[in-house]
C-alpha positions as CSV (number, residue, x, y, z in Angstrom):
1,X,-3.2,27.6,5.9
2,X,-5.2,25.0,4.2
3,X,-7.9,22.9,5.8
4,X,-7.1,19.3,6.3
5,X,-9.3,16.1,5.7
6,X,-8.6,12.9,7.6
7,X,-7.8,10.0,5.3
8,X,-5.7,7.3,7.0
9,X,-6.3,6.0,10.5
10,X,-3.5,4.6,12.8
11,X,-4.1,1.0,11.6
12,X,-3.7,1.9,7.9
13,X,-0.5,4.0,8.7
14,X,0.9,1.2,10.8
15,X,0.2,-1.4,8.0
16,X,1.7,0.8,5.4
17,X,5.1,1.6,7.2
18,X,5.6,-1.8,8.7
19,X,4.9,-3.5,5.6
20,X,7.2,-1.3,3.3
21,X,9.9,-1.6,5.9
22,X,10.0,-5.3,5.9
23,X,9.5,-5.4,2.1
24,X,12.6,-3.3,1.6
25,X,14.6,-5.4,4.0
26,X,13.5,-8.5,2.1
27,X,14.4,-6.8,-1.3
28,X,17.8,-5.8,-0.3
29,X,18.8,-9.0,1.4
30,X,17.2,-11.2,-1.3
31,X,19.0,-9.1,-4.0
32,X,22.3,-10.4,-2.7
33,X,21.5,-13.7,-4.1
34,X,21.3,-12.3,-7.8
35,X,23.5,-9.2,-8.0
36,X,27.2,-9.4,-7.2
37,X,27.5,-5.5,-7.4
38,X,25.7,-5.4,-4.1
39,X,28.3,-7.5,-2.1
40,X,29.6,-4.5,-0.5
41,X,26.2,-4.3,1.5
42,X,26.6,-7.7,3.0
43,X,28.9,-6.5,6.0
44,X,26.0,-4.4,7.1
45,X,24.0,-7.5,7.8
46,X,26.8,-9.5,9.2
47,X,27.8,-11.1,5.9
48,X,25.8,-13.7,3.8
49,X,24.6,-15.8,6.7
50,X,23.5,-12.7,8.6
51,X,21.8,-11.4,5.4
52,X,19.9,-14.7,5.3
53,X,18.8,-14.4,9.0
54,X,17.5,-10.9,8.3
55,X,15.6,-12.1,5.2
56,X,13.9,-14.7,7.3
57,X,13.0,-12.5,10.2
58,X,11.8,-9.7,7.8
59,X,9.7,-12.4,6.0
60,X,7.9,-13.2,9.3
61,X,7.3,-9.5,9.7
62,X,5.9,-9.2,6.3
63,X,3.5,-12.2,7.0
64,X,2.4,-10.6,10.3
65,X,2.0,-7.1,9.2
66,X,-1.4,-7.4,7.3
67,X,-2.6,-10.0,9.9
68,X,-1.9,-7.7,12.8
69,X,-3.4,-4.8,11.0
70,X,-6.6,-6.9,10.3
71,X,-6.9,-7.9,13.9
72,X,-6.4,-4.2,15.0
73,X,-9.3,-2.9,12.6
74,X,-10.9,-5.7,10.6
75,X,-13.7,-3.5,9.2
76,X,-11.3,-0.9,7.7
77,X,-8.9,-3.6,6.2
78,X,-11.9,-5.6,4.8
79,X,-13.5,-2.5,3.2
80,X,-10.2,-1.5,1.8
81,X,-9.7,-4.8,0.1
82,X,-13.4,-5.0,-1.1
83,X,-13.0,-1.6,-2.6
84,X,-9.7,-2.4,-4.3
85,X,-11.0,-5.6,-5.9
86,X,-14.2,-3.8,-7.2
87,X,-13.7,-2.9,-10.9
88,X,-15.7,-1.9,-13.8
89,X,-14.7,-1.6,-17.5
90,X,-14.7,2.3,-17.4
91,X,-11.9,2.1,-14.7
92,X,-9.3,1.2,-17.2
93,X,-9.7,4.7,-18.7
94,X,-7.8,5.9,-15.8
95,X,-4.5,4.5,-16.9
96,X,-4.5,6.3,-20.2
97,X,-5.0,9.6,-18.5
98,X,-2.5,8.6,-15.7
99,X,0.4,8.1,-18.4
100,X,-0.2,11.7,-19.6
101,X,0.0,13.0,-16.0
102,X,3.1,11.0,-15.2
103,X,5.0,12.4,-18.0
104,X,4.0,15.9,-17.2
105,X,0.7,16.2,-19.2
106,X,-2.6,17.2,-17.9
107,X,-5.0,14.4,-17.3
108,X,-8.8,14.5,-17.2
109,X,-9.9,11.7,-14.8
110,X,-13.3,10.6,-13.9
111,X,-14.3,11.5,-10.3
112,X,-12.3,9.1,-8.0
113,X,-13.3,7.7,-4.5
114,X,-10.9,7.2,-1.6
115,X,-8.5,5.2,-3.7
116,X,-8.1,5.9,-7.5
117,X,-7.6,3.0,-9.8
118,X,-3.7,3.2,-9.6
119,X,-3.9,2.8,-5.8
120,X,-6.4,0.0,-6.2
121,X,-4.2,-1.9,-8.6
122,X,-1.3,-1.4,-6.1
123,X,-3.5,-3.0,-3.3
124,X,-4.3,-5.9,-5.5
125,X,-0.7,-6.5,-6.8
126,X,0.6,-6.2,-3.3
127,X,-2.0,-8.6,-1.7
128,X,-1.6,-11.2,-4.4
129,X,2.2,-10.8,-4.2
130,X,1.9,-11.3,-0.4
131,X,0.1,-14.5,-0.8
132,X,2.6,-15.8,-3.4
133,X,5.6,-14.7,-1.2
134,X,4.2,-16.8,1.7
135,X,3.5,-19.9,-0.3
136,X,6.6,-19.8,-2.3
137,X,8.8,-18.6,0.6
138,X,7.7,-21.6,2.8
139,X,8.9,-23.9,0.2
140,X,12.1,-22.2,-0.3
141,X,12.6,-22.0,3.5
142,X,12.1,-25.8,3.8
143,X,13.6,-26.6,0.5
144,X,15.0,-30.1,1.3
145,X,11.5,-31.2,2.3
146,X,10.0,-30.7,-1.3
147,X,11.0,-32.2,-4.7
148,X,13.3,-30.3,-7.0
149,X,10.4,-29.6,-9.2
150,X,8.3,-28.0,-6.5
151,X,11.4,-26.1,-5.4
152,X,12.0,-24.6,-8.9
153,X,8.4,-23.7,-9.3
154,X,8.5,-22.0,-5.9
155,X,11.7,-20.2,-7.0
156,X,10.0,-18.9,-10.2
157,X,6.9,-17.8,-8.3
158,X,9.0,-15.9,-5.7
159,X,10.8,-14.2,-8.5
160,X,7.6,-13.2,-10.3
161,X,6.1,-11.8,-7.2
162,X,9.2,-9.8,-6.3
163,X,9.6,-8.3,-10.0
164,X,5.9,-7.2,-10.2
165,X,5.6,-5.9,-6.6
166,X,9.1,-4.1,-7.0
167,X,8.1,-2.4,-10.2
168,X,5.0,-1.0,-8.6
169,X,6.8,-0.1,-5.3
170,X,9.5,2.0,-7.3
171,X,6.6,3.8,-9.2
172,X,4.8,4.3,-5.8
173,X,7.8,5.8,-4.2
174,X,8.5,8.0,-7.1
175,X,4.9,9.4,-7.1
176,X,4.9,10.0,-3.4
177,X,8.2,11.7,-3.1
178,X,9.1,13.4,-6.4
179,X,6.0,13.8,-8.7
180,X,4.5,17.4,-8.1
181,X,0.9,16.4,-8.7
182,X,0.8,13.2,-6.5
183,X,3.4,14.2,-3.7
184,X,0.8,15.9,-1.4
185,X,-0.8,12.4,-0.9
186,X,2.2,11.4,1.4
187,X,1.0,13.6,4.2
188,X,-1.9,11.3,4.5
189,X,0.4,8.4,5.4
190,X,2.7,10.6,7.7
191,X,-0.1,12.4,9.6
192,X,-3.4,10.8,8.5
193,X,-4.5,14.1,7.1
194,X,-4.3,15.5,3.4
195,X,-5.0,19.0,2.4
196,X,-8.6,19.7,1.5
197,X,-7.7,21.0,-1.9
198,X,-6.0,17.8,-2.9
199,X,-8.8,15.8,-1.5
200,X,-11.4,17.8,-3.4
201,X,-9.2,17.7,-6.7
202,X,-8.0,14.1,-6.7
203,X,-10.7,12.2,-4.9
204,X,-13.9,14.2,-5.1
205,X,-16.2,11.3,-4.6
206,X,-14.7,10.3,-1.3
207,X,-14.3,14.1,-0.4
208,X,-18.0,14.7,-0.9
209,X,-18.8,11.5,1.2
210,X,-16.6,12.8,4.1
211,X,-18.2,16.4,3.8
212,X,-21.7,15.0,3.9
213,X,-20.9,12.8,6.9
214,X,-19.5,15.8,8.7
215,X,-22.6,17.7,8.0
216,X,-24.8,14.9,9.3
217,X,-22.7,14.6,12.5
218,X,-23.0,18.4,12.9
219,X,-26.8,18.3,12.6
220,X,-26.9,15.5,15.1
221,X,-24.7,17.3,17.5
222,X,-26.9,20.4,17.2
223,X,-30.0,18.5,17.7
224,X,-28.7,16.7,20.8
225,X,-27.4,20.0,22.3
226,X,-31.0,21.5,21.6
227,X,-32.8,18.4,23.3
228,X,-30.4,18.7,26.3
229,X,-31.3,22.4,26.7
230,X,-35.0,21.8,26.7
231,X,-34.7,19.4,29.7
């Protein structure tokens, strides 16, 4: 049995699963407006009107999910965003190696932290998409309150946010469920823990930080125990 390393706390797991649930509800109910071949799904939501209601309820959920997560653990969310938006020129090399790995080749990555560049890009796209969904969605929700020009811009913005975020979500789902190299990462979002070998091989910088912190805590615990025995 392999050793485990703690990667995601309850706040991050809540955020991930709540956000993706509301996102897929929005994607499905929103797709009814564009694709006739999905008409057979409408009865599951009570018809077109029911789908619109579900879409709006899910939209509120999508808005609240990051906000609630931030209120639960502001430090974790803020540090994750700060890390995701911190880039250097050499980070772009990751994507060339990632393409090799994606199609079954062997990649040679620079040592990665808690989030690799692909995960960081996902956070950036989803957070920007979230903001664009909110702004454009409010306009579309209250369409009659705005000019036709503003409504059209909002519709285009909503579509752009959907296309870019959906493309990355599909890739994310594939890597999490089917790709043999990255599939072990899913355990982190299910239980909070990943296998030590996975952490060591895919996120060595973060793994070493965790290991050092554990050693420091161990030394402090030993020191405290020794002092208590001296009393």
